[in-house]
mmCIF file as Biopython writes it, N, C-alpha, C and O atoms, coordinates in Angstrom:
data_model
#
loop_
_atom_site.group_PDB
_atom_site.id
_atom_site.type_symbol
_atom_site.label_atom_id
_atom_site.label_alt_id
_atom_site.label_comp_id
_atom_site.label_asym_id
_atom_site.label_entity_id
_atom_site.label_seq_id
_atom_site.pdbx_PDB_ins_code
_atom_site.Cartn_x
_atom_site.Cartn_y
_atom_site.Cartn_z
_atom_site.occupancy
_atom_site.B_iso_or_equiv
_atom_site.auth_seq_id
_atom_site.auth_asym_id
_atom_site.pdbx_PDB_model_num
ATOM 1   N N  . MET A ? 1  ? 147.388 85.601 72.085 1.0 0.0 1  A 1 
ATOM 2   C CA . MET A ? 1  ? 147.268 84.526 71.296 1.0 0.0 1  A 1 
ATOM 3   C C  . MET A ? 1  ? 147.202 85.184 70.009 1.0 0.0 1  A 1 
ATOM 4   O O  . MET A ? 1  ? 146.599 86.232 69.777 1.0 0.0 1  A 1 
ATOM 5   N N  . LEU A ? 2  ? 147.921 84.432 69.127 1.0 0.0 2  A 1 
ATOM 6   C CA . LEU A ? 2  ? 147.752 84.883 67.603 1.0 0.0 2  A 1 
ATOM 7   C C  . LEU A ? 2  ? 147.083 83.859 66.799 1.0 0.0 2  A 1 
ATOM 8   O O  . LEU A ? 2  ? 147.773 82.924 66.391 1.0 0.0 2  A 1 
ATOM 9   N N  . PRO A ? 3  ? 145.849 83.904 66.516 1.0 0.0 3  A 1 
ATOM 10  C CA . PRO A ? 3  ? 145.223 82.615 65.763 1.0 0.0 3  A 1 
ATOM 11  C C  . PRO A ? 3  ? 145.935 82.703 64.041 1.0 0.0 3  A 1 
ATOM 12  O O  . PRO A ? 3  ? 146.172 83.681 63.331 1.0 0.0 3  A 1 
ATOM 13  N N  . VAL A ? 4  ? 146.072 81.616 63.869 1.0 0.0 4  A 1 
ATOM 14  C CA . VAL A ? 4  ? 146.911 81.454 62.307 1.0 0.0 4  A 1 
ATOM 15  C C  . VAL A ? 4  ? 146.099 80.046 61.652 1.0 0.0 4  A 1 
ATOM 16  O O  . VAL A ? 4  ? 145.980 78.963 62.226 1.0 0.0 4  A 1 
ATOM 17  N N  . THR A ? 5  ? 145.577 80.422 60.249 1.0 0.0 5  A 1 
ATOM 18  C CA . THR A ? 5  ? 145.136 79.622 59.621 1.0 0.0 5  A 1 
ATOM 19  C C  . THR A ? 5  ? 145.999 79.161 58.452 1.0 0.0 5  A 1 
ATOM 20  O O  . THR A ? 5  ? 146.374 79.906 57.547 1.0 0.0 5  A 1 
ATOM 21  N N  . ILE A ? 6  ? 146.311 77.718 58.568 1.0 0.0 6  A 1 
ATOM 22  C CA . ILE A ? 6  ? 147.064 77.255 57.282 1.0 0.0 6  A 1 
ATOM 23  C C  . ILE A ? 6  ? 146.057 76.443 56.485 1.0 0.0 6  A 1 
ATOM 24  O O  . ILE A ? 6  ? 145.488 75.402 56.814 1.0 0.0 6  A 1 
ATOM 25  N N  . ALA A ? 7  ? 145.964 77.153 55.359 1.0 0.0 7  A 1 
ATOM 26  C CA . ALA A ? 7  ? 144.862 76.298 54.170 1.0 0.0 7  A 1 
ATOM 27  C C  . ALA A ? 7  ? 145.645 75.438 53.327 1.0 0.0 7  A 1 
ATOM 28  O O  . ALA A ? 7  ? 146.826 75.770 53.223 1.0 0.0 7  A 1 
ATOM 29  N N  . GLY A ? 8  ? 145.269 74.393 52.685 1.0 0.0 8  A 1 
ATOM 30  C CA . GLY A ? 8  ? 145.833 73.840 51.561 1.0 0.0 8  A 1 
ATOM 31  C C  . GLY A ? 8  ? 147.153 72.630 52.080 1.0 0.0 8  A 1 
ATOM 32  O O  . GLY A ? 8  ? 147.698 71.858 51.291 1.0 0.0 8  A 1 
ATOM 33  N N  . ALA A ? 9  ? 147.397 72.698 53.255 1.0 0.0 9  A 1 
ATOM 34  C CA . ALA A ? 9  ? 148.458 71.871 53.876 1.0 0.0 9  A 1 
ATOM 35  C C  . ALA A ? 9  ? 147.944 70.324 53.442 1.0 0.0 9  A 1 
ATOM 36  O O  . ALA A ? 9  ? 148.629 69.595 52.725 1.0 0.0 9  A 1 
ATOM 37  N N  . TRP A ? 10 ? 146.959 70.035 53.854 1.0 0.0 10 A 1 
ATOM 38  C CA . TRP A ? 10 ? 146.324 68.637 53.758 1.0 0.0 10 A 1 
ATOM 39  C C  . TRP A ? 10 ? 146.571 68.185 52.268 1.0 0.0 10 A 1 
ATOM 40  O O  . TRP A ? 10 ? 146.981 67.041 52.069 1.0 0.0 10 A 1 
ATOM 41  N N  . ASN A ? 11 ? 146.342 69.019 51.241 1.0 0.0 11 A 1 
ATOM 42  C CA . ASN A ? 11 ? 146.107 68.517 50.079 1.0 0.0 11 A 1 
ATOM 43  C C  . ASN A ? 11 ? 147.868 68.494 49.429 1.0 0.0 11 A 1 
ATOM 44  O O  . ASN A ? 11 ? 148.187 67.588 48.659 1.0 0.0 11 A 1 
ATOM 45  N N  . ALA A ? 12 ? 148.771 69.443 49.791 1.0 0.0 12 A 1 
ATOM 46  C CA . ALA A ? 12 ? 150.140 69.416 49.554 1.0 0.0 12 A 1 
ATOM 47  C C  . ALA A ? 12 ? 150.744 68.220 50.034 1.0 0.0 12 A 1 
ATOM 48  O O  . ALA A ? 12 ? 151.477 67.613 49.253 1.0 0.0 12 A 1 
ATOM 49  N N  . TRP A ? 13 ? 150.518 67.657 51.485 1.0 0.0 13 A 1 
ATOM 50  C CA . TRP A ? 13 ? 150.866 66.733 51.949 1.0 0.0 13 A 1 
ATOM 51  C C  . TRP A ? 13 ? 150.232 65.780 52.769 1.0 0.0 13 A 1 
ATOM 52  O O  . TRP A ? 13 ? 150.352 65.590 53.979 1.0 0.0 13 A 1 
ATOM 53  N N  . PRO A ? 14 ? 149.342 65.048 51.687 1.0 0.0 14 A 1 
ATOM 54  C CA . PRO A ? 14 ? 148.404 63.955 52.581 1.0 0.0 14 A 1 
ATOM 55  C C  . PRO A ? 14 ? 149.030 63.043 53.545 1.0 0.0 14 A 1 
ATOM 56  O O  . PRO A ? 14 ? 150.196 62.665 53.429 1.0 0.0 14 A 1 
ATOM 57  N N  . VAL A ? 15 ? 148.269 62.703 54.468 1.0 0.0 15 A 1 
ATOM 58  C CA . VAL A ? 15 ? 148.716 61.522 55.346 1.0 0.0 15 A 1 
ATOM 59  C C  . VAL A ? 15 ? 149.220 60.458 54.331 1.0 0.0 15 A 1 
ATOM 60  O O  . VAL A ? 15 ? 148.732 60.372 53.204 1.0 0.0 15 A 1 
ATOM 61  N N  . GLY A ? 16 ? 150.344 59.551 54.836 1.0 0.0 16 A 1 
ATOM 62  C CA . GLY A ? 16 ? 150.660 58.547 53.991 1.0 0.0 16 A 1 
ATOM 63  C C  . GLY A ? 16 ? 151.743 58.643 52.962 1.0 0.0 16 A 1 
ATOM 64  O O  . GLY A ? 16 ? 152.426 57.678 52.619 1.0 0.0 16 A 1 
ATOM 65  N N  . ARG A ? 17 ? 151.888 60.108 52.389 1.0 0.0 17 A 1 
ATOM 66  C CA . ARG A ? 17 ? 152.824 60.317 51.601 1.0 0.0 17 A 1 
ATOM 67  C C  . ARG A ? 17 ? 154.024 60.761 52.191 1.0 0.0 17 A 1 
ATOM 68  O O  . ARG A ? 17 ? 153.947 61.467 53.196 1.0 0.0 17 A 1 
ATOM 69  N N  . THR A ? 18 ? 155.395 60.380 51.607 1.0 0.0 18 A 1 
ATOM 70  C CA . THR A ? 18 ? 156.513 60.300 52.054 1.0 0.0 18 A 1 
ATOM 71  C C  . THR A ? 18 ? 157.011 61.699 51.923 1.0 0.0 18 A 1 
ATOM 72  O O  . THR A ? 18 ? 157.633 62.193 52.864 1.0 0.0 18 A 1 
ATOM 73  N N  . LEU A ? 19 ? 156.784 62.392 50.806 1.0 0.0 19 A 1 
ATOM 74  C CA . LEU A ? 19 ? 157.186 63.950 50.661 1.0 0.0 19 A 1 
ATOM 75  C C  . LEU A ? 19 ? 156.058 64.692 49.910 1.0 0.0 19 A 1 
ATOM 76  O O  . LEU A ? 19 ? 155.282 64.174 49.107 1.0 0.0 19 A 1 
ATOM 77  N N  . PRO A ? 20 ? 156.082 65.738 50.221 1.0 0.0 20 A 1 
ATOM 78  C CA . PRO A ? 20 ? 155.083 66.725 49.792 1.0 0.0 20 A 1 
ATOM 79  C C  . PRO A ? 20 ? 154.802 66.724 48.402 1.0 0.0 20 A 1 
ATOM 80  O O  . PRO A ? 20 ? 155.744 66.304 47.731 1.0 0.0 20 A 1 
ATOM 81  N N  . ARG A ? 21 ? 153.715 67.093 47.711 1.0 0.0 21 A 1 
ATOM 82  C CA . ARG A ? 21 ? 153.650 67.534 46.256 1.0 0.0 21 A 1 
ATOM 83  C C  . ARG A ? 21 ? 153.370 68.913 46.192 1.0 0.0 21 A 1 
ATOM 84  O O  . ARG A ? 21 ? 153.125 69.654 47.144 1.0 0.0 21 A 1 
ATOM 85  N N  . ARG A ? 22 ? 153.435 69.253 44.769 1.0 0.0 22 A 1 
ATOM 86  C CA . ARG A ? 22 ? 153.497 70.873 44.698 1.0 0.0 22 A 1 
ATOM 87  C C  . ARG A ? 22 ? 151.865 71.106 44.974 1.0 0.0 22 A 1 
ATOM 88  O O  . ARG A ? 22 ? 151.031 70.217 44.801 1.0 0.0 22 A 1 
ATOM 89  N N  . GLY A ? 23 ? 151.593 72.292 45.377 1.0 0.0 23 A 1 
ATOM 90  C CA . GLY A ? 23 ? 150.379 72.753 45.953 1.0 0.0 23 A 1 
ATOM 91  C C  . GLY A ? 23 ? 150.479 74.231 46.658 1.0 0.0 23 A 1 
ATOM 92  O O  . GLY A ? 23 ? 151.486 74.738 47.151 1.0 0.0 23 A 1 
ATOM 93  N N  . ARG A ? 24 ? 149.298 74.726 46.580 1.0 0.0 24 A 1 
ATOM 94  C CA . ARG A ? 24 ? 149.269 76.092 47.065 1.0 0.0 24 A 1 
ATOM 95  C C  . ARG A ? 24 ? 148.709 75.965 48.710 1.0 0.0 24 A 1 
ATOM 96  O O  . ARG A ? 24 ? 147.569 75.644 49.044 1.0 0.0 24 A 1 
ATOM 97  N N  . VAL A ? 25 ? 149.863 76.317 49.629 1.0 0.0 25 A 1 
ATOM 98  C CA . VAL A ? 25 ? 149.430 76.526 51.015 1.0 0.0 25 A 1 
ATOM 99  C C  . VAL A ? 25 ? 149.146 78.112 51.265 1.0 0.0 25 A 1 
ATOM 100 O O  . VAL A ? 25 ? 149.964 78.879 50.759 1.0 0.0 25 A 1 
ATOM 101 N N  . THR A ? 26 ? 148.242 78.580 51.876 1.0 0.0 26 A 1 
ATOM 102 C CA . THR A ? 26 ? 148.032 79.788 52.185 1.0 0.0 26 A 1 
ATOM 103 C C  . THR A ? 26 ? 148.113 79.838 53.666 1.0 0.0 26 A 1 
ATOM 104 O O  . THR A ? 26 ? 147.532 78.979 54.329 1.0 0.0 26 A 1 
ATOM 105 N N  . ILE A ? 27 ? 148.881 80.904 54.297 1.0 0.0 27 A 1 
ATOM 106 C CA . ILE A ? 27 ? 148.940 81.153 55.655 1.0 0.0 27 A 1 
ATOM 107 C C  . ILE A ? 27 ? 148.291 82.487 56.018 1.0 0.0 27 A 1 
ATOM 108 O O  . ILE A ? 27 ? 148.799 83.544 55.646 1.0 0.0 27 A 1 
ATOM 109 N N  . THR A ? 28 ? 147.073 82.441 56.807 1.0 0.0 28 A 1 
ATOM 110 C CA . THR A ? 28 ? 146.593 83.803 57.121 1.0 0.0 28 A 1 
ATOM 111 C C  . THR A ? 28 ? 146.842 84.120 58.708 1.0 0.0 28 A 1 
ATOM 112 O O  . THR A ? 28 ? 146.441 83.386 59.612 1.0 0.0 28 A 1 
ATOM 113 N N  . TYR A ? 29 ? 147.531 85.267 58.883 1.0 0.0 29 A 1 
ATOM 114 C CA . TYR A ? 29 ? 147.502 85.763 60.135 1.0 0.0 29 A 1 
ATOM 115 C C  . TYR A ? 29 ? 146.313 86.503 60.706 1.0 0.0 29 A 1 
ATOM 116 O O  . TYR A ? 29 ? 145.898 87.420 59.997 1.0 0.0 29 A 1 
ATOM 117 N N  . HIS A ? 30 ? 145.768 86.314 61.698 1.0 0.0 30 A 1 
ATOM 118 C CA . HIS A ? 30 ? 144.607 87.113 62.191 1.0 0.0 30 A 1 
ATOM 119 C C  . HIS A ? 30 ? 145.035 87.981 63.277 1.0 0.0 30 A 1 
ATOM 120 O O  . HIS A ? 30 ? 146.195 87.967 63.687 1.0 0.0 30 A 1 
ATOM 121 N N  . ALA A ? 31 ? 144.059 88.795 63.794 1.0 0.0 31 A 1 
ATOM 122 C CA . ALA A ? 31 ? 144.246 89.620 64.854 1.0 0.0 31 A 1 
ATOM 123 C C  . ALA A ? 31 ? 144.768 88.811 66.101 1.0 0.0 31 A 1 
ATOM 124 O O  . ALA A ? 31 ? 144.561 87.602 66.204 1.0 0.0 31 A 1 
ATOM 125 N N  . PRO A ? 32 ? 145.518 89.609 67.127 1.0 0.0 32 A 1 
ATOM 126 C CA . PRO A ? 32 ? 145.934 88.937 68.225 1.0 0.0 32 A 1 
ATOM 127 C C  . PRO A ? 32 ? 144.149 88.833 69.223 1.0 0.0 32 A 1 
ATOM 128 O O  . PRO A ? 32 ? 143.237 89.659 69.179 1.0 0.0 32 A 1 
ATOM 129 N N  . GLU A ? 33 ? 144.195 87.859 69.814 1.0 0.0 33 A 1 
ATOM 130 C CA . GLU A ? 33 ? 143.284 87.467 70.746 1.0 0.0 33 A 1 
ATOM 131 C C  . GLU A ? 33 ? 143.917 87.632 72.236 1.0 0.0 33 A 1 
ATOM 132 O O  . GLU A ? 33 ? 145.039 87.254 72.572 1.0 0.0 33 A 1 
ATOM 133 N N  . HIS A ? 34 ? 142.916 88.302 73.083 1.0 0.0 34 A 1 
ATOM 134 C CA . HIS A ? 34 ? 143.547 88.528 74.666 1.0 0.0 34 A 1 
ATOM 135 C C  . HIS A ? 34 ? 142.547 87.909 75.473 1.0 0.0 34 A 1 
ATOM 136 O O  . HIS A ? 34 ? 141.367 88.141 75.212 1.0 0.0 34 A 1 
ATOM 137 N N  . PRO A ? 35 ? 142.831 87.211 76.348 1.0 0.0 35 A 1 
ATOM 138 C CA . PRO A ? 35 ? 141.847 86.640 77.447 1.0 0.0 35 A 1 
ATOM 139 C C  . PRO A ? 35 ? 141.028 87.679 78.087 1.0 0.0 35 A 1 
ATOM 140 O O  . PRO A ? 35 ? 141.548 88.794 78.136 1.0 0.0 35 A 1 
ATOM 141 N N  . MET A ? 36 ? 139.889 87.544 78.572 1.0 0.0 36 A 1 
ATOM 142 C CA . MET A ? 36 ? 138.955 88.225 79.368 1.0 0.0 36 A 1 
ATOM 143 C C  . MET A ? 36 ? 139.605 88.527 80.605 1.0 0.0 36 A 1 
ATOM 144 O O  . MET A ? 36 ? 140.353 87.665 81.066 1.0 0.0 36 A 1 
ATOM 145 N N  . ARG A ? 37 ? 139.445 89.640 81.244 1.0 0.0 37 A 1 
ATOM 146 C CA . ARG A ? 37 ? 140.016 90.090 82.512 1.0 0.0 37 A 1 
ATOM 147 C C  . ARG A ? 37 ? 138.830 90.294 83.492 1.0 0.0 37 A 1 
ATOM 148 O O  . ARG A ? 37 ? 137.870 91.036 83.287 1.0 0.0 37 A 1 
ATOM 149 N N  . GLY A ? 38 ? 139.038 89.537 84.573 1.0 0.0 38 A 1 
ATOM 150 C CA . GLY A ? 38 ? 138.109 89.797 85.761 1.0 0.0 38 A 1 
ATOM 151 C C  . GLY A ? 38 ? 137.144 88.529 85.810 1.0 0.0 38 A 1 
ATOM 152 O O  . GLY A ? 38 ? 136.127 88.631 86.495 1.0 0.0 38 A 1 
ATOM 153 N N  . VAL A ? 39 ? 137.343 87.599 85.275 1.0 0.0 39 A 1 
ATOM 154 C CA . VAL A ? 39 ? 136.376 86.207 84.940 1.0 0.0 39 A 1 
ATOM 155 C C  . VAL A ? 39 ? 137.351 85.225 85.513 1.0 0.0 39 A 1 
ATOM 156 O O  . VAL A ? 39 ? 138.573 85.351 85.596 1.0 0.0 39 A 1 
ATOM 157 N N  . HIS A ? 40 ? 136.550 84.165 85.916 1.0 0.0 40 A 1 
ATOM 158 C CA . HIS A ? 40 ? 137.132 82.979 86.380 1.0 0.0 40 A 1 
ATOM 159 C C  . HIS A ? 40 ? 138.078 82.380 85.015 1.0 0.0 40 A 1 
ATOM 160 O O  . HIS A ? 40 ? 137.653 82.546 83.872 1.0 0.0 40 A 1 
ATOM 161 N N  . PRO A ? 41 ? 139.232 81.760 85.248 1.0 0.0 41 A 1 
ATOM 162 C CA . PRO A ? 41 ? 140.290 81.609 84.301 1.0 0.0 41 A 1 
ATOM 163 C C  . PRO A ? 41 ? 139.692 80.510 83.465 1.0 0.0 41 A 1 
ATOM 164 O O  . PRO A ? 41 ? 139.965 80.499 82.264 1.0 0.0 41 A 1 
ATOM 165 N N  . ARG A ? 42 ? 138.872 79.545 83.992 1.0 0.0 42 A 1 
ATOM 166 C CA . ARG A ? 42 ? 138.309 78.692 83.028 1.0 0.0 42 A 1 
ATOM 167 C C  . ARG A ? 42 ? 137.272 79.320 81.924 1.0 0.0 42 A 1 
ATOM 168 O O  . ARG A ? 42 ? 137.181 78.887 80.775 1.0 0.0 42 A 1 
ATOM 169 N N  . ASP A ? 43 ? 136.550 80.346 82.422 1.0 0.0 43 A 1 
ATOM 170 C CA . ASP A ? 43 ? 135.732 81.073 81.519 1.0 0.0 43 A 1 
ATOM 171 C C  . ASP A ? 43 ? 136.445 81.874 80.448 1.0 0.0 43 A 1 
ATOM 172 O O  . ASP A ? 43 ? 135.944 82.008 79.332 1.0 0.0 43 A 1 
ATOM 173 N N  . ALA A ? 44 ? 137.684 82.440 80.801 1.0 0.0 44 A 1 
ATOM 174 C CA . ALA A ? 44 ? 138.334 83.272 80.143 1.0 0.0 44 A 1 
ATOM 175 C C  . ALA A ? 44 ? 139.133 82.341 79.226 1.0 0.0 44 A 1 
ATOM 176 O O  . ALA A ? 44 ? 139.615 82.903 78.243 1.0 0.0 44 A 1 
ATOM 177 N N  . ALA A ? 45 ? 139.372 81.023 79.351 1.0 0.0 45 A 1 
ATOM 178 C CA . ALA A ? 45 ? 140.078 80.151 78.616 1.0 0.0 45 A 1 
ATOM 179 C C  . ALA A ? 45 ? 139.232 79.560 77.666 1.0 0.0 45 A 1 
ATOM 180 O O  . ALA A ? 45 ? 139.695 79.207 76.582 1.0 0.0 45 A 1 
ATOM 181 N N  . ARG A ? 46 ? 137.831 79.382 77.995 1.0 0.0 46 A 1 
ATOM 182 C CA . ARG A ? 46 ? 136.854 78.758 77.175 1.0 0.0 46 A 1 
ATOM 183 C C  . ARG A ? 46 ? 136.409 80.040 75.931 1.0 0.0 46 A 1 
ATOM 184 O O  . ARG A ? 46 ? 136.242 79.656 74.774 1.0 0.0 46 A 1 
ATOM 185 N N  . ASP A ? 47 ? 136.280 81.177 76.188 1.0 0.0 47 A 1 
ATOM 186 C CA . ASP A ? 47 ? 136.017 82.433 75.472 1.0 0.0 47 A 1 
ATOM 187 C C  . ASP A ? 47 ? 137.371 82.425 74.562 1.0 0.0 47 A 1 
ATOM 188 O O  . ASP A ? 47 ? 137.229 82.340 73.343 1.0 0.0 47 A 1 
ATOM 189 N N  . LEU A ? 48 ? 138.525 82.500 75.053 1.0 0.0 48 A 1 
ATOM 190 C CA . LEU A ? 48 ? 139.808 82.769 74.049 1.0 0.0 48 A 1 
ATOM 191 C C  . LEU A ? 48 ? 139.578 81.448 73.121 1.0 0.0 48 A 1 
ATOM 192 O O  . LEU A ? 48 ? 139.690 81.651 71.912 1.0 0.0 48 A 1 
ATOM 193 N N  . HIS A ? 49 ? 139.318 80.331 73.470 1.0 0.0 49 A 1 
ATOM 194 C CA . HIS A ? 49 ? 139.251 79.075 72.623 1.0 0.0 49 A 1 
ATOM 195 C C  . HIS A ? 49 ? 138.120 79.516 71.626 1.0 0.0 49 A 1 
ATOM 196 O O  . HIS A ? 49 ? 138.498 79.558 70.455 1.0 0.0 49 A 1 
ATOM 197 N N  . ASP A ? 50 ? 136.850 79.841 71.848 1.0 0.0 50 A 1 
ATOM 198 C CA . ASP A ? 50 ? 135.879 80.041 70.918 1.0 0.0 50 A 1 
ATOM 199 C C  . ASP A ? 50 ? 136.137 81.163 69.949 1.0 0.0 50 A 1 
ATOM 200 O O  . ASP A ? 50 ? 135.921 81.026 68.745 1.0 0.0 50 A 1 
ATOM 201 N N  . ARG A ? 51 ? 136.577 82.216 70.452 1.0 0.0 51 A 1 
ATOM 202 C CA . ARG A ? 51 ? 137.192 83.240 69.455 1.0 0.0 51 A 1 
ATOM 203 C C  . ARG A ? 51 ? 138.301 82.992 68.415 1.0 0.0 51 A 1 
ATOM 204 O O  . ARG A ? 51 ? 138.345 83.459 67.277 1.0 0.0 51 A 1 
ATOM 205 N N  . THR A ? 52 ? 139.255 82.111 69.054 1.0 0.0 52 A 1 
ATOM 206 C CA . THR A ? 52 ? 140.460 81.611 68.090 1.0 0.0 52 A 1 
ATOM 207 C C  . THR A ? 52 ? 139.844 80.806 67.246 1.0 0.0 52 A 1 
ATOM 208 O O  . THR A ? 52 ? 140.297 80.899 66.105 1.0 0.0 52 A 1 
ATOM 209 N N  . VAL A ? 53 ? 138.842 79.928 67.397 1.0 0.0 53 A 1 
ATOM 210 C CA . VAL A ? 53 ? 138.529 78.835 66.611 1.0 0.0 53 A 1 
ATOM 211 C C  . VAL A ? 53 ? 137.684 79.620 65.644 1.0 0.0 53 A 1 
ATOM 212 O O  . VAL A ? 53 ? 137.970 79.404 64.466 1.0 0.0 53 A 1 
ATOM 213 N N  . ALA A ? 54 ? 136.568 80.606 65.890 1.0 0.0 54 A 1 
ATOM 214 C CA . ALA A ? 54 ? 135.844 81.386 64.856 1.0 0.0 54 A 1 
ATOM 215 C C  . ALA A ? 54 ? 136.898 82.406 63.959 1.0 0.0 54 A 1 
ATOM 216 O O  . ALA A ? 54 ? 136.500 82.852 62.883 1.0 0.0 54 A 1 
ATOM 217 N N  . ALA A ? 55 ? 137.941 82.663 64.350 1.0 0.0 55 A 1 
ATOM 218 C CA . ALA A ? 55 ? 139.015 83.401 63.457 1.0 0.0 55 A 1 
ATOM 219 C C  . ALA A ? 55 ? 139.469 82.493 62.540 1.0 0.0 55 A 1 
ATOM 220 O O  . ALA A ? 55 ? 139.621 82.742 61.344 1.0 0.0 55 A 1 
ATOM 221 N N  . ILE A ? 56 ? 139.700 81.392 63.100 1.0 0.0 56 A 1 
ATOM 222 C CA . ILE A ? 56 ? 140.671 80.496 62.044 1.0 0.0 56 A 1 
ATOM 223 C C  . ILE A ? 56 ? 139.474 79.779 60.827 1.0 0.0 56 A 1 
ATOM 224 O O  . ILE A ? 56 ? 139.662 79.423 59.664 1.0 0.0 56 A 1 
ATOM 225 N N  . ALA A ? 57 ? 138.342 79.767 61.602 1.0 0.0 57 A 1 
ATOM 226 C CA . ALA A ? 57 ? 137.456 78.994 60.627 1.0 0.0 57 A 1 
ATOM 227 C C  . ALA A ? 57 ? 137.097 80.077 59.656 1.0 0.0 57 A 1 
ATOM 228 O O  . ALA A ? 57 ? 136.807 79.652 58.537 1.0 0.0 57 A 1 
ATOM 229 N N  . SER A ? 58 ? 137.053 81.209 59.797 1.0 0.0 58 A 1 
ATOM 230 C CA . SER A ? 58 ? 136.501 82.528 58.754 1.0 0.0 58 A 1 
ATOM 231 C C  . SER A ? 58 ? 137.412 82.442 57.502 1.0 0.0 58 A 1 
ATOM 232 O O  . SER A ? 58 ? 137.084 82.893 56.405 1.0 0.0 58 A 1 
ATOM 233 N N  . ALA A ? 59 ? 138.635 81.795 57.780 1.0 0.0 59 A 1 
ATOM 234 C CA . ALA A ? 59 ? 139.545 81.673 56.718 1.0 0.0 59 A 1 
ATOM 235 C C  . ALA A ? 59 ? 139.609 80.432 55.785 1.0 0.0 59 A 1 
ATOM 236 O O  . ALA A ? 59 ? 140.315 80.392 54.778 1.0 0.0 59 A 1 
ATOM 237 N N  . LEU A ? 60 ? 138.938 79.588 56.142 1.0 0.0 60 A 1 
ATOM 238 C CA . LEU A ? 60 ? 138.814 78.266 55.596 1.0 0.0 60 A 1 
ATOM 239 C C  . LEU A ? 60 ? 137.745 78.213 54.489 1.0 0.0 60 A 1 
ATOM 240 O O  . LEU A ? 60 ? 137.508 77.152 53.911 1.0 0.0 60 A 1 
#
């Protein structure tokens, strides 16, 4: 999975606006995350989710 952070999109195109306005939107591509092997699929999915959320949050 490739975590991607998109920062500033809310300010550039808030809910309720028909068109976006000028603004800076920053896209950050993080290192790929791979699921753990040899564990129950549910545990692997939870771990992958947690690592992905942490990577995305680190750029906000």
